[in-house]
N, C-alpha and C positions, 0 to 999 in steps of 0.2 A: 498490373492492371486487370481488374476484374472483367470476366467476360460479360458482354452485353449483347445478348441474343438479337440478331437483326429481324425486323419486321418485314412483311412483303414489300413494303415501300423501299426499305433500306436495300434488300435484295436487289429490287429493279434498278435502283440507283447505281449500285455497283456494276451491274451488267450494261447500263445505260452510258457509263462513264462519268457520272456526276457525283460520286461518292467521294467525299473527303475524310471520311472516318472508317475506312474499311479495316484499319489496324484494330479496332475495338472488339472485332469479332473473328477475324481471320488471324491464324497462328496459333499459338498456345497460351491458354488464360487460366487463371485459377478461378474456380467458381464454387460456391456453397450449395450443395444439393441436399436439403433436408437434414443440415448439420454435419454432413459428410464432406470433408475437403477433397475436391477432385481439380483435375486439369481438363479442360475443354480444347480438343485439337479440330481445326477447321482449315481446309485447303481447297483451292480451286483446281480441278484436273478434269475438264469436261469429257475428254475422250479415253480417260483411263479405264481399263478392264476391272482392276481392283486397286485398292490403296490400304496400306496398313501403317501403323506407327510402329517403329522398332528402335532398338538402342541397347545399350549396356545393361538397362533395368530388366530386360527380357532374354539377355545373352543373344541379342540381335536375331532373335527368332522372327522370321518376317510373316509368320502366319498366326501368331498369338493374338495380336490385337487389330483385327480388320476393322476398317472405318465402314460407315454406311454412306452410300451415295444418297444425296438429295435431288430434288427434281430440276434444280437448276445448275447441275454440274459441279456443286461443291460437295465435299465428303467430310463427314463430322464423326468424333468419337469422344467419349469422357472416360478417364482412367482415374482410379483412386490416387490421391497424392501420396500414399504410402509406398508406392511403387518406386517413387523417386527420393525416399527418405535416405538421408546420409546414414543415420543409425542402422539402417537394414544391412549395409555391406561394409561398415567401418572395419570390421574385423578382418574382411578380406583385402581391403585397399587402403586402410588409413585414411585420415582426413588431412588435406583437403582433396586428395585424389578421389576419394569416394563421391564426394559432390560433383567433381568434373566429369566423372564417368557416369554416374546415375542420373544427371540432368541432361545429358546429350541424347539427342534423338535424330531421327531422319524419317522421311516417308518413303516406304517401299512402294513403288508404283509400277504396276503392270501396265505398260503402255498400250496404246492402240496398235503398235506394231509388234505386240507380243512379247517384248523384251522388258525385263524388270530390272529397275535402276533406282537406286538410293538417292533420293534428292533431299537437299536442305530446305528448311521451311522458308518461302519467300518473306514471310511476315514475322520471322524469329526476332526477338528483343536482344538475343545474345547468341554468339557463335563460339565455337571451340577456336583456340589459338592454332594458328597455322603451324604444321602442315596439316593438321587435322581440319576436318571441313564440316562436322555435324553441328545442328542447331542445339541450343540449350533452353530448357525452360526457364523463364525468368519473369518475375513480376516487377514493374516499374513503379509500383506504389510504394509510398512511405518516405520518398526524400523530402525534407523540408526546405524550401527555398527560402532566401533572405534578400533577394533582390527586387522587393517590391517597388522601392522607390526608382530603381533604373527603369523598370518595366513600365510604370506609370508616366514617367518622363518620355519614354519612347513613344507612347501612344501620340503625342502632340509633336514630336521632333520633325524638323523639316530638314531632311537630308540635302536636298538640292541647294539649300542656301547656308548650310553649316560646314564646318571642316570636316573632312573625311579624309583622314591619312592612314592608310592600311598597312600593316606589316604582315606580309604573306610568309607562312612558314610551313615546314613539314615536322610534324611532332616528334617523329624518330630521329631526327638528324640535326635539330636545332642544338641541343646539348645531350651529352650522355653522361652516365655515371662512371664508377670506377671500373677499370677493365673494359670499357666500352659497353656497359651495361645499358639497355634501353631503360629510359625514366618512365615511371607512371604518371599518370595525368597530375596528380597532387604534387608530385616532385617537379614537375615541369612548371606548374603554376607557381611554386615557391620562388622560382628564379625569373620566370618570365614576367609576373606583374611588376615587379620593382623596375625591371629593365625597360618594359613598354612605358611605364610613367615617366622614367628617367629620359627617355629618348622622344617623349612628347608625341607618340603615335595615338590615334583614336581607337583603332580597331585592329584585331588580329584576324587573318583569313586563314583557315586551315585547309592544306590539301585533304582530300577526302578521308573522313574518319569512319566511313561505313566499312564494313568488313569486306576484306579482299584477300585472296589467297596468295598473291605474288607480291613481295616487297617491291620489286622493281617496276610495278605498274603505278606506285605512288598512291594507290587508292583509286585510281581512274578505271579500274576493271572491277566492278562491284559485284559480288556475290551475296551479301548480306544488307540488303537496302535499310532495314530497319535495325541493324545490329552495330552498336558502337564497337569498333575493332578492340579486340581483346589484347592485342599488342602492348597496351598502355594500361589496362586496368578494366573495370567493370563500368556499366552504364552509369551507376550511381556516382562513380568516381568522376566520370566526365561531367555528369550534371554539376558536381561540386565545382569542377574546374570552371565552368561557365559561370556559375553562382559567384565565385570568388573574383572573376574578372569583372562582372558587372558591379560588384560592390565597390570595385576601384575605379569605375567610370570607364571600362573598356569594353567595347563591343565585340561580338564574336560572330564572324561569317563564315559559313562552310562551303567548300567547293562541292558540287552536287552533280551527278551525271545521269540525266534523263534521256540522253540519246542512245546509249548502246549498253551491251552486257557482255561479259566473256563467255566463252564456249565450254567452260569446265562441265564435266559430266553432271556434278552434283548441283549445277546451278540451274538457270531458268531455260536455257536452250532445250527445246523438244520436252517441255517439261512433263507432259503426259504421254510421251510417245509420238506427239505430233506438235506442230508449232502452236504455241499458246501466246507467249509474249513477243515472239517475232513473225514477221510476215510469212506465209507459206512460199511465197515466189522468192528465190535467193537473189533475184535482181533488186528486191526490195530489202532484204534481211541481212544479206551478207556484206559486211565491211572487212574486206580482206586486208586492207592496208594496216587494220589495227587487230585483225584476228578476233573480231566480235561480231556480234549480231546487233542490227538495230531493232528498236522497239516498234511494234506496230500500232501507230496511233490511230489507226481505224477501228481498233478493237475497243469497247467500252470498258472492259476489264482491265486493260493495260492503262488506259487513261485514269481509271479509279485507283489503280495501284501506285502511279506515280503522284497524283494529286494528293492522295492520303498520306504518301511518303513525305512530301514537302510539308504538309500541314503537321505531320507528326513530329518532325524536328523543330518546328517553331512552338509547338504546344508543349511538347514533353521535355525538350531541352533547351527552351528559351533563346533559340539561336536568334540573331539580330539580322540575318541576311543569307540568301542562297545565290551562290555565283554559278550560274548554269554553264557547264561546260559543253563545248562542241556544238553550239547552236546552230551554226552553219550546216552541219551534217544533218540536222533535223529539217532545215527549211528546203534543202534541195536533194531531190532524188538521185541527182548525177553527182553528188558530192564524192570526189576521190574515186570516180568510176569512169571507165573508157565508154566510148560509143558501143551500144549494144549490149552493155552490162547493167543497164538500168532500165527501169519501167516508167514511163511518163503518167502523168495524172489523166483524168478523164477528158481534160482539154487538150492533151497533147504536149503540154509543157513540163518543166522540170520542177515546179513548185510542189512541195509536199503540202497539200491543202489541210491534210488531216493534222499534221504537226503544227501548222499554223495556227489552227482553231485551238488546238490543245495549248499551245503557249499563251493564247489569248484568254483562255478559260483559267488557266492556272494563275496568271498573274492578277487577274481580276479577283479571284478566290483569295489569294494570299494577302493582298492589300485590304481587302474587306475584312478577312478574319483577324488579321495581325496588323492593326495600324502602326506604321513607323518602320516596318520591316524594309529591307533592301533586297529586291529582285535584281540581279545582276546578269547580263548576257556576256558571254565570250563569243563573240560573233565577228567572223573575220571577212565577211564579204561587204558589198555597199547595200545591203537590204535596206529599204527605206523605213522610217519610223520604228525602230527597234525600241526605242523608248517613247513613241507616241501613244496616244490614248487609243485604247481598243474601239471606242465608238467613232474615232476618225480612222479607222483602218490600221492602226498601229498594233504592235505586238504587246504593249503593255508593261514592258519592263521599266524599272525606275532608273537603271544606268546600264551602260554599255562600255566594254573596254575599247579604248581608242587604238585599235591595231595598227591603222594607217600611220597615226603620228609615231607609235612605237617602232615600226619598221622603217620609215624615213629618217627618224632621229637616230636610230643605231647605225643604219648604213652611213649616214652622214658622219657620225663620231669614228668610224673605223678608218675614214679617209685621212691621209697625211694632210695637216693643215695646208700645205701649199696647194693642194687640189680642192680645198673646200670651196674655193671662190666659184668653182665651175658648178656647184651644187647647192648654192645657197637657198634655192626654193624648198629644199628638203627640211629646213627649219623655219620656214615662214609659211608654206603652202597650207598646214594645217589649220591656219585661221580662215581658210576659206570655207572650212565645213565645221569649225570649232563648235558651233551653236546648232547644228542639225539634229544632234543628240545629246543626251546628258551624259558626258563621258567621264570615264575614269582613265587617267593615264597610267599605264601599268608597265613596270619592268618586273615581270613575273619569272617564276622558275624555268618557264619555257625558253627564256633567253639566255640561260647560263648552263645549258646542258647540250649534250649531243655534238660537241666539238665547236659551239658557238662562241666559246670563251667567256669567262666572267665579265661583269660590266668594267671593272678596272682593266682587265687585260685587252678589251676591246679598243681602248685608247691607244694610239700609236705613239712611238717614241720612247725616250727612257723613263726610268721610274719616276723621275720628278715631273715630267709632262703627264704621264698616266694619271698620277694622283691630282695633278692640277686641272686636267681635262675632265676627270670624273667630277670634281668639285663645281667646275663650270656647268656640266650637264645636269647636275642636280639642282643647281640654282635656276637654270632655264626650265626644267621641269616644275618646280615648285611655283614659279612665277606664271607659268602657262595656264590659261583656263582649264578647268578639269580637276576631279578629285584625283588622289594620289595613291600609288601602290607600288611598294618595293620588296622584293624577295629578300629574305634573311640572309645575311652576309654581306649584302651590297652596302650596308650602312658602315662597315669598317673596311672595305676593301679586300673582301675575299679574293685571293689571287688566281686560285684554280677553279675550275668549274665545280658546281655543286655535285657532291657525291651522295648517293642515296644509301651508302653503307657505312657512314661515319658521321661524326659531329661536324659542325663547321669549324675553320681553323682559329679558334679563339686565341690561340698562342700568338697570333700575328699582333694582338694588341700590346704585346711586349715590345715591339719594333717600331721604330719611328714611323711617322706618316699614317699609320693605321689609327691610332688613338686620335690624331688630329683630325683625320677624315671623319671618325665617328663624332668628335666634338663639334665638327661644321654641320654634319646632318642633325645633330641635336639641336643647335641653334636655328637652322633653317626650318625644322619642324615647329620649333617654338614660334617664330614669326608667322608661320602659315597658321598655327592654332589661334594666335592672339590677334592677329590683323585682318578684320573683315575685308579689306581690299583684296586680300589673296585668295579669299574662298566665297564671299557672299554673293558674288554675281559672275557666275561661272557659265550661265546660259544666254547672255546677250551681249552686244557690243556696248552696252552701258557700263560694263566693267573693264573694257579694255580698250587701249588705244595705241597705235603704233607712233613711236617717236623716231625710229630709224629703222627702216625695213629694207631698202634697197643696196645697202652698202656691202655687196658681194666680194669687192676687191680686198676689202679688210676683213671680211668674215665676222661682221660684228652686227648687232642688232639691239634695239631698245624699245620698251614699251612701258606703258603706264597701266597700273591696275587701280580701280576704284570701286567704291561701294557706297553710294551716297554721300552723306556728310562726314563719314569716316575718312581717317587719313589716308591720302592717296600714297601708293608705293611705285617708284620708278625702278625697273630692272633693266640693267644694261649687261650684255654677255658678249664677251671677246673669244671667239673659237680659235684663235692664233697665238703662237708663242711670242708676239711682238707687243711691246709696250706702246699704247697710244696715250701720250702725255695730256693732250688737248683734244679729245674726241668730242665733237659738236653733236649734241642731239636736240632735235625739235622740242619745244613746249608749247602747250596750248595757251598759256597765260603767264603772267609774271609771277614768279615764285622763287623760293629758296629750298635748295636741296640739301639734305644732311644724310651723309652716309650712315647706314645702321648696320650693314654686313658687307664684308668683302672677303671673298674666298682666298685671296692671296696674303692675307694676314699671316704672320708668323706663327701665330697661335694654331692655324690650320695647316702648318708646314708649307706656307706660301713664301715668296720672296721678300714680303714685308711692304708692299706698296699699298697706299690706299689714300682716300680722300679725307684728309684730317680736318678740313674746315668747311664751314658751309659754303654753298656754291650759289652765287645770285644769277637769276636768269638776265639775259641781255635782250635789248630791243633789237634782236637781229632774226629776221625769218630763216627758217631751216625746215627742210623736208615737209614743205607745204603748211608749216605751222608758223604762227605769228612771232613766236619768241624761240630762244635757244639758250644753250649753256655749254660749257666747255667741262668735261670730266675726265678724271684719269682712269684709264682702263688697264689694268694690269695683264700680264700674258695669260691666256688660257684662265679666264676668271669670270666670275659673275659679280655684279655690285648692286646693292639694293640701297635706294634712297628714299626717305619720306620727303613728302612734298608740302611745303607750308605756302599757301597762296597768299599774294601780296597785292596791293592795290596795283590797278591798270597803270601801265606806262603812261607818262604824259601824251596828249595827243600831238601827233607828228605833223611837222609842217611839210609843204609842198616839196621843198628840196629833200628832205629826209625820205620822203615817199619815192621819190625818183631813184634814190639810192638804194632803197629797199628793192625796187623793181630790178635794179641792175644786179644786186646781189642774188636775187632769187633766179635771175637768167643764168648767172654763172653757176648757182647751185645744181640748176637743173642740167646744164651742159656737163656737168662733172658727175652726173648720176647721183645727185643728191648728197654729196660729200661737201662739207665745209670744214675747213680746219681751223683750229684757233689762231686768230691774228688776221685771218683773211677777211 
């Protein structure tokens, strides 16, 4: 990326917090100066006593290349490109080691405290591979994209009313090469693209690919916000990864960490010997639970750093969305802090007013500059209007993870089925707020680590019940309003928790039940992708209707999904290991039900029970609905039916109406239950 010198207006924007292009002049950039190739270095360190550029190219001599301080607290320097030439020291190191050594650099900063510290470049486009921590000069120019068709289509894409089925993954542990070798971006793409297409996912979501020093942080403690992690290859290789996914109709979402950063000495903390990126008061800056520092959103330079970073990934890497991590930690000053450990705002409350305005400005910016992008909040509290319009007081995100649904559902699934009737509300209460935000239903990596068990192992009982229960859970999730996200391994029944040091247990596909579960998820995803009733109306009651909601004694539920004139879908779920041969559900009109998916079929490792023939509605009221039908519900199962609307039932006589009233009273007295033959 060629250096673009900032004018006074752009400098002002950076300091005021309104810049979204700071990466064009901060960091290291190639520049042509009167026909001579040079590299321009620019860094913001307002309180530093001195700053110099150092590295292997000058034998780490801190005094050889001093930078010049500008009036606004930035430091600048130009160096001849020949200093970083591979040919210069090939005889000494050989290639490619010479390139790696000679292009590495850091800033030697004599801080306001008098200490000299080597700092990585906050705006570096490439970083050394851990355990090394230097930045590397790198130009991002020259890559040729081939995803114009995808990008043009994305501009007018309506995410809210389209299928969004996300496969969340960690690049380093999805699959590995021989001897446990970590694969490069291109090698991952070779295997990932056919897999995602075969499994009918629409997007992949990557745990942070920004440079981070510790593998065990999974990328959530970032030291190189503008650097693609070197663990899996170069920035251009990652560009090619995204490009190839786009050409195959697969979107790419990145996890992004705008809340906090680690305390590593070479990172952002006390960057110039004083707090620059963090608040000077530890009651605002220190996040002891995570061992990190919170960004100071009251500083314009910090706001510009993060806004520019979000725009950078969308512009230079064509990513289709950013999932903002730990939004709750940004919204509340007292998040994970005890009384006396936090500083209230000017009104004496715990709301982080500066972070709120930052998020509103960020989302406004991203949707304006990059139409069709998805801005997603991982927000665990009940903060109102996370996905609401900014001009209506909302934060402006496009989607929010439904953490309440996830917590309630998984706590319910862990229960022995005999006790589930006492907690039936955990799988029905979500509809009380399902349309308050634009939700994504997420079973993420966070739910299969730290002793929480894998999704398969959360289900109680023997192996058969675990698999049956997981299939039922996935069926319930897919039918429930909201976009979908599943962490890798969940689709084939990873039995143990996710390990961040090894690949998934793909060998399980050689054993029974695992490939059958994978086949079930594949078909479930196909239905979700191809049937508008399951995805087109996720934001209102127009797309959802309960058919059986209060049957806590049998731990069953049924509902109908619809989308205008498209084929309606009825979803029935049985959360017990009991077979219900004549389970009556209410229906809003006369219709015919045809089973299109049953998790208990033998091909999915079930017991082989299913509804083989069309089921006609009866002129019998049920669950406050005028009609009903009896369906077979296998044990621990979900069953999907298409709905063919028929002509209304003949007008009933007075005697029949009295009988209907009697049946309705009986139904009400039994808590909404009516068995076949009653």
